[in-house]
N, C-alpha and C positions, 0 to 999 in steps of 0.2 A: 255373033255376039254368041251365040248358044253354041256354037262350036269352044269359041273363049273357052267358054265356061265349061265345058265339057274335059276340054284341053287343062285348064288350071284343078280342076277335081279330080283327070286323070292325076297328074302331079302331084301335089297333094297326097293322094295316097300313096302312089311310088316314095314318095320321101317319108311317109307316116311307116308305111310300111319297114321298111328299108333301115329308119331309126330306129326301128323294134327291134329288128331280123339282124343289124349288124353286128349290135351288144351282146345278142344272146348269141350268138355265131363266135363271135369272140370271148366271148366266154367258156363257150364249148370245146373248143378250138385250144385257149390259151389260156388258164386261170391266172397266170403269171405274167400275165400281160399286163399288170398296173405297176409291178416294179419298176421301181429305176434307173437308169440306164446309167454305168458308171463311165467315165470320161477314161480316155481312151487314146496311147500316141498313135501317134500317125501311123507308125509299122503297121501296128495291130490290123490297123483299118484297113490298113493295105493288104495283108494278109487275107485278112476276112472277104474282103470284095473279089479276091482271087480265088479264094476258096469258091465261094458262092458262085463266081463264074465258072471254074471248073464243074461246079454241083448242078447249071444249069438253070441257076433259082430264078431268074427270069421269068423262065416258062411257067412257075408256079402261079405267080404275080400279075404277068402278062394278062390272064385272061378275068379274074378276081372281080374285078368293075361288068364286064358286060354278062356272066355268070350270074350274081351278084341281082342286077337287073333284071336282067330273063327271067330267075328264079321269083323277083316282087312281080314280076308281072303277071306269068304263069298262076301265083298265088290270087293273082285280084280275078285275074280271067275264068277262075273257077266259079266263082260266085256271079260275076254280070259280064258276057259276052260283048255286050253292048260298046265296050269299052275297048275294043282289040285296036280300033284303027286311032285312037286317042293315046294310047297306051304304048303302040309303036311308034308315035310320034316324040313322047316325052320321052320313052326308051332312050331315041338318037339322040335326043336335050343333053338325059343322064349322061351318059355312055361320053359325051363330047366334053361337056363342061369338065369329068373328069378323067379326062383323055392327057395321055403329058406327064402324068405322077410316077410314071416306070423309074424316074431316074434318082427321084423324091425315098419312094420305097425302097429300091434297091442301096441306096447310103445309110439307109435306118436302119435296113436289115446289119450291114456291115456293123456299124455302130454296136446292133446289139448282140452279134457271133463274137467283137471284139469288146463287149463288157463282161459275156457269158466264159471268155476262155484268154487266157493270158498269151501277150505274144509267143512266149515260148512255144504254148500249147501251138498258138496260132499256125505257127513255124512247121510244127512237125507236121502239122495236119497238112498244110501247103505238099509237106515233102511228100507225105504218106502218098496223096489221092495222084502224085507227080509217077509215083512207084507204080511198076505192074500190076501189083493188089488191089492198091488204090483204082487205076484206069478201069481193073476188069468190075470192081464195086461200083464204080460212076457210071459203068456201061449196064449192069446186071443188075443193079438194085433198083429200075421204074421197073422191068420186067418182071423180076420178083415179090414188086409190092404190089402191080397189076393183076398178076397168077392170085397173086394172095387174096385180095378184093374178090374177084371174079367168083376163088373156091365161096370165099363168106357171104356171097349173093347166092349162092346155089340155094 
């Protein structure tokens, strides 16, 4: 019973910190997140999905939940190492509860892109990303961003 109490306390702490952390990070990362998403044509959504696929957007959100759980766990462990085992168990439960949301997240990202750009713009972007320069951008941009971040952290 004592272990169950610890586990429930740990779960409450993880979820509580996540509830506080996620809205704060969402506000910092994307202050426009509250804006409404305009309806878009199936073609626009299709172009948006194609663009996201070419940009390997799924890699952006594939580790989002595990990373969030790890950050919360690390934060809680800084104040109390006694909960390490319980937090490890809770982290697995939280990650499993949110597993499989990739498709839902990808669909929403496509709707957002289709809301932000016209169908013609999305078609042009798709053509650009298929061009030699677009392919180079897709290949080099992550490396350029990584090098920039490394420079800023020096």
